[in-house]
C-alpha positions in Angstrom: 0.0 0.0 0.0 1.3 3.5 -0.8 2.1 5.8 2.1 -0.7 8.2 3.1 1.3 11.3 2.3 2.2 9.8 -1.1 -1.5 9.3 -1.9 -2.3 12.9 -1.2 0.6 14.2 -3.1 0.0 12.2 -6.3 -2.8 13.3 -8.7 -5.6 10.9 -9.5 -4.1 10.3 -13.0 -0.7 9.6 -11.5 -2.3 7.1 -9.2 -4.1 5.4 -12.1 -0.9 5.1 -14.2 1.0 3.7 -11.3 -1.7 1.1 -10.4 -2.0 0.1 -14.1 1.7 -0.6 -14.2 1.3 -2.8 -11.1 -1.6 -4.6 -12.6 0.2 -5.4 -15.9 3.1 -6.9 -14.0 0.7 -9.3 -12.3 -0.7 -10.7 -15.5 -3.0 -13.5 -14.5 -1.8 -13.5 -10.9 -4.2 -11.7 -8.6 -3.3 -9.1 -6.0 -6.3 -10.4 -3.8 -6.2 -13.8 -2.2 -9.8 -13.9 -1.1 -11.6 -15.9 -3.7 -15.0 -14.5 -3.0 -13.9 -10.9 -3.4 -11.9 -11.8 -6.5 -14.9 -13.5 -8.1 -17.0 -10.4 -7.6 -14.3 -8.3 -9.3 -14.2 -10.8 -12.2 -17.9 -10.7 -12.7 -18.2 -6.9 -12.6 -15.3 -6.5 -15.0 -16.6 -9.2 -17.5 -20.3 -8.3 -17.5 -20.7 -7.1 -21.0 -24.4 -6.3 -20.7 -23.9 -3.7 -18.1 -20.7 -1.6 -17.8 -21.9 0.9 -15.2 -20.8 -1.3 -12.3 -17.1 -1.3 -13.3 -16.9 2.5 -13.7 -18.7 3.0 -10.4 -16.2 0.6 -8.8 -13.2 2.3 -10.3 -14.4 5.8 -9.4 -15.0 4.9 -5.8 -11.7 3.0 -5.4 -9.8 5.9 -7.0 -11.4 8.4 -4.6 -10.5 6.2 -1.6 -6.9 5.9 -2.7 -6.6 9.6 -3.5 -8.4 10.7 -0.3 -8.1 8.0 2.3 -10.5 9.7 4.6 -13.6 9.2 2.3 -16.1 6.4 2.5 -16.2 4.6 -0.9 -19.9 4.0 -0.3 -20.6 7.8 -0.4 -20.0 9.0 -3.9 -22.6 11.8 -3.7 -21.8 15.2 -2.1 -25.5 15.5 -1.3 -25.0 12.9 1.5 -23.0 15.5 3.4 -20.0 15.1 5.7 -16.2 15.0 5.3 -16.2 11.4 4.2 -18.3 11.9 1.0 -17.1 12.8 -2.4 -18.3 13.3 -6.0 -18.0 10.0 -7.8 -19.1 11.6 -11.0 -16.2 14.1 -10.8 -13.6 11.3 -10.4 -15.4 9.3 -13.2 -15.6 12.1 -15.8 -12.5 14.1 -15.0 -10.0 11.4 -14.2 -11.3 8.0 -15.5 -12.7 9.0 -18.9 -9.4 9.9 -20.5 -7.5 7.1 -18.8 -10.0 4.5 -20.1 -9.9 5.9 -23.6 -6.1 6.1 -23.8 -5.6 2.6 -22.5 -8.5 1.1 -24.6 -10.1 -0.4 -21.6 -13.4 -2.2 -22.2 -15.7 0.3 -20.4 -18.5 2.6 -21.5 -17.3 5.9 -22.9 -19.6 7.9 -20.6 -19.9 8.2 -16.8 -21.7 5.6 -14.7 -23.3 8.3 -12.6 -25.7 9.3 -15.4 -27.2 5.9 -15.9 -30.7 5.3 -14.6 -29.6 3.2 -11.7 -27.2 5.9 -10.3 -28.2 9.4 -11.5 -30.9 9.9 -8.9 -29.1 8.5 -5.9 -28.2 10.7 -3.0 -27.7 8.2 -0.1 -25.0 5.9 1.1 -24.6 2.9 -1.2 -24.9 0.0 1.2 -25.5 -3.7 0.5 -29.1 -3.0 1.2 -29.4 -0.3 -1.5 -31.6 -1.4 -4.4 -30.2 -0.3 -7.8 -32.6 -1.1 -10.5 -31.0 -2.6 -13.6 -30.0 -5.8 -15.2 -28.4 -8.1 -14.4 -29.0 -7.5 -10.7 -25.8 -9.3 -9.8 -23.6 -6.6 -11.3 -25.0 -4.1 -8.9 -25.1 -6.5 -5.9 -21.4 -7.4 -6.4 -20.4 -3.8 -6.9 -22.1 -2.7 -3.7 -20.6 -5.6 -1.8 -17.1 -4.6 -3.0 -17.7 -1.1 -1.8 -18.7 -2.5 1.5 -15.6 -4.8 1.6 -13.3 -1.8 1.2 -15.3 0.3 3.7 -15.2 -2.5 6.3 -11.4 -3.1 5.8 -11.7 -6.6 4.4 -9.6 -5.5 1.4 -7.8 -2.3 0.4 -9.0 0.1 -2.3 -5.7 -0.2 -4.1 -5.9 -4.0 -4.2 -9.4 -3.8 -5.6 -8.4 -1.3 -8.3 -5.2 -3.3 -9.2 -7.2 -6.4 -9.8 -10.0 -4.5 -11.6 -7.5 -3.0 -14.0 -5.7 -6.3 -14.3 -8.9 -8.1 -15.4 -9.9 -5.2 -17.7 -6.5 -5.4 -19.5 -7.0 -9.2 -19.8 -10.5 -8.7 -21.3 -9.1 -6.1 -23.7 -6.3 -8.3 -24.9 -8.5 -11.4 -25.2 -11.0 -9.4 -27.2 -8.4 -8.0 -29.5 -6.8 -11.5 -30.0 -10.2 -13.0 -31.0 -10.9 -10.1 -33.3 -7.5 -10.4 -35.0 -8.0 -14.1 -35.5 -11.4 -13.7 -37.0 -10.3 -10.8 -39.3 -7.2 -12.8 -40.4 -9.5 -15.7 -41.3 -11.4 -13.4 -43.8 -8.4 -12.8 -45.9 -8.7 -14.8 -49.1 -6.5 -15.1 -52.2 -7.0 -12.5 -55.0 -8.6 -15.2 -57.2 -11.3 -16.1 -54.5 -14.9 -15.7 -55.8 -16.5 -12.7 -54.1 -19.9 -13.2 -52.3 -23.0 -12.5 -54.4 -25.4 -9.7 -53.5 -27.9 -12.2 -52.2 -25.3 -13.8 -50.0 -24.6 -10.4 -48.4 -28.4 -9.9 -47.9 -28.6 -13.3 -46.1 -25.6 -12.3 -44.0 -27.3 -9.0 -43.0 -30.5 -10.8 -42.2 -28.7 -13.2 -39.9 -26.8 -10.4 -38.2 -30.1 -8.5 -37.6 -31.6 -11.6 -36.1 -28.9 -11.6 -33.3 -29.7 -10.2 -29.9 -29.0 -6.5 -29.1 -28.9 -5.6 -32.8 -30.9 -2.4 -32.7 -28.0 -0.3 -33.9 -27.3 -2.3 -37.0 -30.0 -0.8 -39.4 -28.3 2.6 -38.8 -25.0 1.1 -39.8 -26.4 -0.5 -42.9 -27.9 2.7 -44.2 -24.7 4.7 -43.3 -22.5 2.1 -45.1 -24.7 2.4 -48.2 -24.3 6.2 -48.3 -20.5 6.0 -47.6 -19.8 3.9 -50.7 -22.4 5.4 -53.1 -21.9 9.0 -52.2 -20.5 9.9 -55.6 -23.3 8.1 -57.5 -26.1 9.6 -55.3 -24.7 13.1 -55.0 -25.6 12.9 -51.4 -23.8 12.1 -48.1 -24.8 11.1 -44.6 -23.8 13.3 -41.8 -21.6 11.8 -39.0 -23.6 9.4 -36.8 -24.8 10.4 -33.4 -24.3 8.3 -30.3 -26.6 5.2 -30.1 -28.5 6.4 -27.0 -28.4 10.1 -27.8 -31.9 11.5 -28.0 -32.8 13.7 -31.0 -33.8 16.5 -28.6 -30.4 16.5 -27.0 -28.4 16.4 -30.2 -30.6 18.6 -32.3 -30.7 15.9 -35.0 -33.9 15.3 -36.9 -33.5 11.5 -36.9 -31.0 8.6 -36.7 -29.4 9.5 -40.0 -29.4 12.9 -41.8 -28.5 13.1 -45.4 -27.2 16.2 -47.2 -26.6 17.1 -50.8 -22.9 16.9 -51.8 -21.2 20.2 -51.0 -24.3 21.4 -49.2 -25.0 21.2 -45.5 -28.8 21.4 -46.0 -30.5 18.2 -44.8 -32.6 16.8 -47.6 -33.5 13.4 -46.2 -34.0 12.0 -42.7 -34.0 8.3 -41.7 -35.6 7.0 -38.5 -35.0 3.4 -37.5 -37.7 1.2 -35.9 -37.4 -2.4 -34.5 -41.2 -2.7 -34.6 -44.0 -1.9 -37.0 -44.3 1.8 -37.8 -47.6 3.2 -36.5 -49.8 6.1 -37.4 -48.6 7.8 -34.2 -45.0 7.5 -35.5 -46.1 9.2 -38.7 -47.8 12.0 -36.7 -44.6 12.6 -34.7 -42.6 12.6 -37.9 -44.9 15.2 -39.2 -44.2 17.5 -36.2 -40.5 17.1 -36.9 -41.0 17.9 -40.6 -42.9 21.1 -39.8 -40.1 22.2 -37.5 -37.3 21.6 -40.1 -36.0 24.7 -41.6 -35.4 24.6 -44.6 -37.9 22.0 -45.5 -36.6 18.4 -46.1 -37.5 16.3 -49.2 -37.9 12.9 -47.6 -38.6 11.4 -44.2 -37.8 7.6 -44.4 -38.7 5.0 -41.8 -36.5 1.9 -41.8 -38.1 -1.0 -39.9 -36.9 -4.5 -39.2 -40.6 -5.5 -38.8 -43.3 -5.9 -41.5 -44.8 -2.8 -43.1 -48.5 -2.2 -42.4 -50.2 -1.3 -45.7 -52.7 1.1 -44.1 -50.0 2.9 -42.3 -47.9 3.1 -45.4 -50.9 4.7 -47.3 -51.4 7.1 -44.4 -47.7 8.1 -44.7 -48.0 8.6 -48.5 -51.0 10.9 -48.0 -48.8 13.3 -46.1 -47.1 14.5 -49.3 -49.7 17.2 -50.0 -50.1 18.1 -46.3 -46.4 18.8 -46.0 -46.3 20.7 -49.3 -43.8 18.3 -50.9 -42.1 16.2 -48.2 -42.5 12.5 -48.8 -42.9 10.1 -45.9 -42.2 6.4 -46.7 -41.8 3.2 -44.8 -39.2 0.7 -46.0 -38.1 -2.6 -44.5 -34.4 -2.8 -43.7 -33.6 -5.9 -45.7 -35.6 -4.7 -48.7 -33.6 -1.5 -48.7 -30.3 -3.5 -48.5 -31.3 -5.9 -51.2 -32.3 -3.1 -53.6 -29.1 -1.2 -52.9 -26.9 -4.2 -53.4 -28.4 -5.1 -56.8 -28.6 -1.5 -58.0 -25.0 -1.0 -57.1 -23.8 -4.6 -57.7 -20.2 -3.6 -58.4 -20.1 -1.8 -55.1 -21.2 -4.7 -53.0 -17.8 -5.6 -51.6 -17.0 -2.0 -50.7 -20.4 -1.9 -49.0 -19.6 -5.1 -47.0 -16.2 -3.7 -46.0 -17.8 -0.4 -45.0 -20.4 -2.1 -42.9 -17.8 -4.3 -41.2 -15.7 -1.2 -40.4 -18.7 0.6 -38.9 -19.7 -2.5 -36.9 -16.2 -3.0 -35.5 -15.7 0.8 -34.7 -18.9 1.2 -32.8 -18.5 1.3 -29.0 -19.4 -1.9 -27.2 -22.4 0.0 -25.6 -23.9 0.3 -29.1 -22.7 -3.0 -30.7 -21.5 -5.4 -28.1 -18.5 -7.7 -28.5 -20.5 -10.9 -29.2 -22.4 -9.1 -32.0 -19.1 -8.0 -33.6 -17.6 -11.5 -33.4 -20.8 -13.0 -34.8 -20.5 -10.8 -37.9 -16.9 -11.7 -38.5 -17.8 -15.4 -38.0 -20.7 -15.2 -40.4 -18.6 -13.4 -43.0 -16.0 -16.1 -42.7 -18.6 -18.7 -43.3 -19.8 -16.9 -46.5 -16.2 -16.7 -47.7 -15.8 -20.5 -47.2 -19.1 -21.2 -49.0 -18.0 -19.4 -52.1 -14.3 -20.2 -51.9 
């Protein structure tokens, strides 16, 4: 354990860098001998469906190391007292850059704005109910905070093993991805996949769990490779969970004419049937758009209701020239791939790049690996 005066003298970033160095030297050897505590750290670090727990844990441990007098269970200044602290400040100001620079498998945003944590203002005890899934990630995190507060383990030991496991997860993920990508490399004489094979690949990918971000990437990939032919380009994508009201965007994808920042087409993605209420909300957005847009396009992974499609078509006159249409995602992809048949491999490469570059909070690791595996299977089928 570092000396108390040393902890106060070092900045939070210096502490993080020093602890990361220690964790890397340990490799697969743990700093903590208690198997129960270690198993909790392993679970929180490896829970891919909820990354709030690990950032909460890291922020509280960093605060405890930096300011030994604080209680790691009190990351809210509203609690009051000399032993509370702002967990969000430690998370955003000190952890965010550190996580990004070291490519650690954590969310890119603070844990303290997630639904489970943003409205808390009390001590986080083992009896605190944090609503979220899976419950175990919160239960284990709260127990770890209690373990440190009660002196069963030190904050430095917990942070060392947390970073050690995160580095292992990062390296394991990168090794799997490199292996899968390497398996996709074929000889120059290999037969490229047909457009219909790519359509099947996209359909299978969309059928995977947690695939709600994929339709956005399909449309964005299409525009990225056919920008010259269309004379239109898609604006940079917004965050997966960013609300239109927060970002000022009209929809999930905004398309501009080439060399013109005026938005001419808006895409909105739906994982369910588009309803008349969806059309009415789109109409409100269209009225608010200045200057007026040409098209508002719904892309759905569900079936298209004929009556709703007719209702949407009837809006052309009401909007004085803006067309609202509903397209199914696979239908869009099929038509695009056959219309631009010679661009199909560029589209597949562009889609793969977008999938792999998305943060895990938008496209999780199993979904990325599934796509690479499916693409490899297609290559073997036509090879």
